N, C-alpha and C positions, 0 to 999 in steps of 0.2 A: 451926829457924826455923818459926814457925807458918804456916798457910795464908795468913792475912791479911798477915802480914809479907812472905811470898814474893810474893804477887800485887801488893802495893803497891810492892815493889822492882822488879817487872817493868814496872810502869806509872808509874814515877817521873817520867819526862819528861812524860807526859800530865798527871799530877797537878800538877806544877810549872807547866805551861802554863795550867791552870785558875786557879791562884793568881795568876798574872800577867796573866790575861785583862783587857782594858781595861774590861769591865763590872765585874768584881770589884774591880779597882784603883780604878775611879771611885767605887764605893761607899765604899771605904776612905778615900779622900782627899776625898770630898764633891763631886767634880767631875762625876759622872755626871749627864747631863741627865735631867730629871724625866720627859720623854716616854719615855725608854728604861726607867726604873724602873717607870713606869706600865704599860708593855707587859709587862714581866717579871711584875709582880704579877697582872695580869689573866690572863696565860697560866699562871702558877703555880697560880692558883685553878682554872682548867680542868684542869690536871694533877692537882691534889689530889682532884678528884671521881673520876677514874678510878683514881688511886693508892689511894683508900679501898676501891674494889672489890678491888684486888689484896690489900690487907691483910685484907679479909674472907675471901678465898680462902686466904690464908696461915693464918688462924686455923682454917679448916675442914680444912686439910690437915696441920696440926701433928700430930705423933705422940704427944704427951702433953698432959695437961690444963694443966700449968703454962705450956707454950709457947702453947697455944691461948688461955689467958686473957691472956697477955702481948700477943699480937697483937690480941686483942679490945680490950684497954685502949688500945693504940696507935691502933687505929681510932677509938675514942671521942675520944681527944685530938686526932687529926687533924681529925675532923669538927667538933668543938666548941671547940677552942682555936686551932689553927693557922689554920683557915679564918676564924675570927672576927678574927684579926689582919689577914688580907688584906682583910676587909671594912672594918676600921678604916683601913688604908692607903688604900683606894680612896675612902673618905669624905673623906680629906684632899685628894684630887685632884678632888673633886666628882663622883665616879662613884657613882651610886645602886646599891642592891643589885639592883634589877631589871636595870640595865645590865650589872652584873657577871655575873649569872646568864645573860645572853644572849651572853656573850663567845664568839666563834667561835674554836675551837682552831686554832692555826697548824700548818702541816705538821709541824714538828719536834715540837710537843706531841703531835700524834696519833701520830707515829712512835714516840716514846718510850713513851707509855702503851700503845700497841698491843703493843709488844715485851714490856712487863712483864706484860700480860694473857696474852699467848701463853705466856710462861714459867710463869705461875701455873696455866694450864690444862694445858699439855703437858709442862713440864719436871718434874724431880724437886723435892722440897722443898728439897734443898740448893742446887740451881740458883736457886730462887726467892729464898732468903735471900741468896745471893751477889749476885743482881741488884738487891736492895734496898739493899745496903751502900753503893754509891757515893753515893746520895742521903743516907742517914742519917749515915754517918761523914764523907762529903765536906763536908756543910754545917757540921758541927762543925769540920772541918779549916779551912775557909774562914773561919768566924767567929773561930776562935782566931788564925789568921794575921793577920787584920785588927785584932783587938783588941790584939795584941802591937805592931802598928805605931802604935797610938793612934787613938782615935775621931775622926771629923771633927766638930769643935766646932760648925761652922755648918750642919750637916746632921742635924737631930734625927731625921728619918725613917730615915736610914741608920744612925744610932747605935742606934735601937731594933731595927733588923733585925740588926745585929751582936750586940747583947745577947741577942736571942732565941736565937741559935745558939751562944752561949757560956754560957748559963744552966746551972746544975747539973742541972736536970731533963733538958735536951736532951743534955748530956754523958753522963748516965747511960744515956739511951736509945741513943745512938750506941755506947757501950761494950757495951751488952747485945746489940745486933745483931751487933757484931763478935765477941763471945764465942760467940754461938750459931753463927755461921758457922764459927769455928774448931773447935767441938765436933763439928759435923756432918762437917767435913772429916777430923777425926782418925780416924773410923771408916769413911771412904769409901775405895774403891779408887782406883788411879791414874786410870782412865778417868773416874770420877765427879768426882774432884778437878779434872781438866782441863775437864770440862763446867762445873763451878762457876766456874773461872777465866775461861772464855770468857763466861759470863753476866755476871760482874763487869766484864770488859773492855768488853763491848757497852754495858752501862749507863753506864759511865764515859765512853764515847764520846758517848753521848746527853747526858750532863750537860754535856760540853763544847759540843755543838751547841746546847743550851738557852741557854747564855750567848751564843753567836753569834746565835741567833734573837732574843734580847732586845736585844742591842746593835744589831743591824741592822734592828730593827723588822719582822721577817719577817711577812708576811701572804700569803694566797692571792692570786695575780695576777689570777685571774678568779673 
């Protein structure tokens, strides 16, 4: 059993909980209220800004030129493709680019990105890759799960979101991160593999919290 297969087996209940989360289910059947999706999109935009910094650090810390270039390409795609999609979503909601840029990150968004940046600065490269996996592979898993259930015909914005994370390019990206994580784990000792596992688990917990934050419209109280 590979490292990723093992850690996914260990976190099966949590992963299934994400797939059945009311936010994810609401996107899948088109019933999610637009205010919740709007909150998700704006918070995800704030997340992606800091996530891009994490990818830049991953490129800098990579141990070979091929991996360095791969993370640099992912950084470019995140900054210039995925964030453009978020701007397009927000335009549909009447949110201007200036308003989007001024989004205040919610507590969960700050917690998640701060954790990733901490791992990027202080953890091993293996821990960093493992911490990134729940986002990359997890979104592919969610998109595939929803696509198999059938797209919500009356919710074109949600259909576009599902298609983005089931597109061949994103599928290849998710598989590449997973393969890299397994390769690093193959040559790691037991202690390093467990640190990688804990990094994966912590990020997966934050992924779950991010859906809670989006569904509950989490903001700072004061």
